[in-house]
C-alpha positions in Angstrom: 34.1 7.6 20.7 31.3 5.6 22.2 30.3 8.5 24.4 29.8 10.8 21.4 27.7 8.2 19.7 25.6 7.8 22.9 25.2 11.6 23.1 24.2 11.8 19.5 21.6 9.1 19.8 20.3 10.7 22.9 20.0 14.1 21.1 18.2 12.6 18.2 15.8 10.7 20.5 15.1 14.0 22.5 14.6 16.0 19.3 12.2 13.3 18.0 10.2 13.3 21.2 10.0 17.1 21.1 8.9 17.0 17.5 6.1 14.4 18.2 5.0 16.5 21.2 4.8 19.7 19.1 2.9 18.0 16.3 0.5 16.4 18.7 -0.1 19.9 20.3 -0.7 21.4 16.8 -3.2 18.6 15.9 -5.0 19.0 19.2 -5.2 22.8 18.8 -6.5 22.6 15.2 -9.0 19.9 16.1 -10.3 21.9 19.0 -10.6 25.1 17.0 -12.1 23.7 13.8 -13.9 20.4 14.4 -16.5 21.4 17.1 -17.7 24.4 15.0 -17.8 22.5 11.7 -19.1 19.0 12.7 -20.3 19.6 16.3 -17.9 17.0 17.8 -16.2 17.2 21.2 -12.8 18.6 21.8 -9.9 16.2 22.3 -7.0 16.0 24.8 -3.3 16.0 24.1 -3.2 12.2 24.4 -6.1 11.7 22.1 -4.4 13.9 19.5 -1.3 11.7 19.9 -3.4 8.6 19.4 -5.0 10.2 16.3 -1.6 10.8 14.8 -0.5 7.2 15.5 -3.8 5.9 14.0 -3.4 8.0 10.9 0.2 6.7 10.5 -1.0 3.2 10.7 -3.9 3.7 8.3 -2.3 6.0 5.7 1.4 5.8 6.2 2.2 2.2 6.8 5.4 1.0 8.3 7.7 1.0 5.3 10.9 3.1 5.4 10.8 6.5 3.8 12.7 7.2 0.6 11.6 4.3 -1.6 13.8 1.6 -0.2 17.0 3.4 0.6 20.5 3.0 -0.9 19.9 -0.7 -1.8 17.3 0.3 -4.4 19.6 2.9 -5.9 22.4 0.3 -6.1 20.3 -2.3 -7.8 19.0 0.3 -10.3 22.6 1.4 -11.0 23.6 -2.2 -11.6 20.7 -2.7 -14.0 21.6 0.4 -15.9 25.3 -0.6 -16.2 24.2 -4.0 -17.6 22.2 -2.5 -20.4 23.5 -1.8 -23.8 23.6 1.9 -24.8 20.5 1.5 -27.0 18.6 -0.2 -24.1 19.7 2.5 -21.7 18.6 5.3 -24.0 15.2 3.6 -24.6 14.8 3.3 -20.8 15.7 7.0 -20.2 13.2 8.1 -22.9 10.5 6.0 -21.2 11.3 7.6 -17.9 11.2 11.1 -19.3 7.8 10.5 -20.8 6.1 9.9 -17.5 2.9 8.0 -17.3 -0.5 8.5 -18.8 -1.7 9.3 -22.3 1.2 11.6 -23.1 3.8 8.9 -22.3 4.9 8.3 -25.9 3.8 11.6 -27.5 5.5 12.0 -30.8 6.7 8.5 -31.2 4.8 5.9 -33.2 2.9 3.3 -31.2 3.3 -0.5 -31.6 -0.1 -0.6 -33.3 0.9 2.1 -35.8 4.1 0.2 -36.6 2.0 -3.0 -37.3 -0.4 -1.2 -39.6 2.4 0.3 -41.7 
């Protein structure tokens, strides 16, 4: 059983390394084709492209896990929904369907309209 786990981890690590290598090569190729003619900059090597990917991950991606927090977030949200009354749950669902921005509560009276009436 442990042997299969080791082989699986090894396969995932190998696939990850190949993916990083391919993406680095694509970044290097695109940079070397586009950037010198557009901005008159120098071409870059493979390792510089890899460094550029790491830098962009640090600056723009951060180090948080993908997926919005994983299964714990879903479990907490499920617990909160179960604790709500049916009216609260329906109100929450309506708010989520509305999205954000000015169209959020289109068709429903606002708090200000209720106060005026």
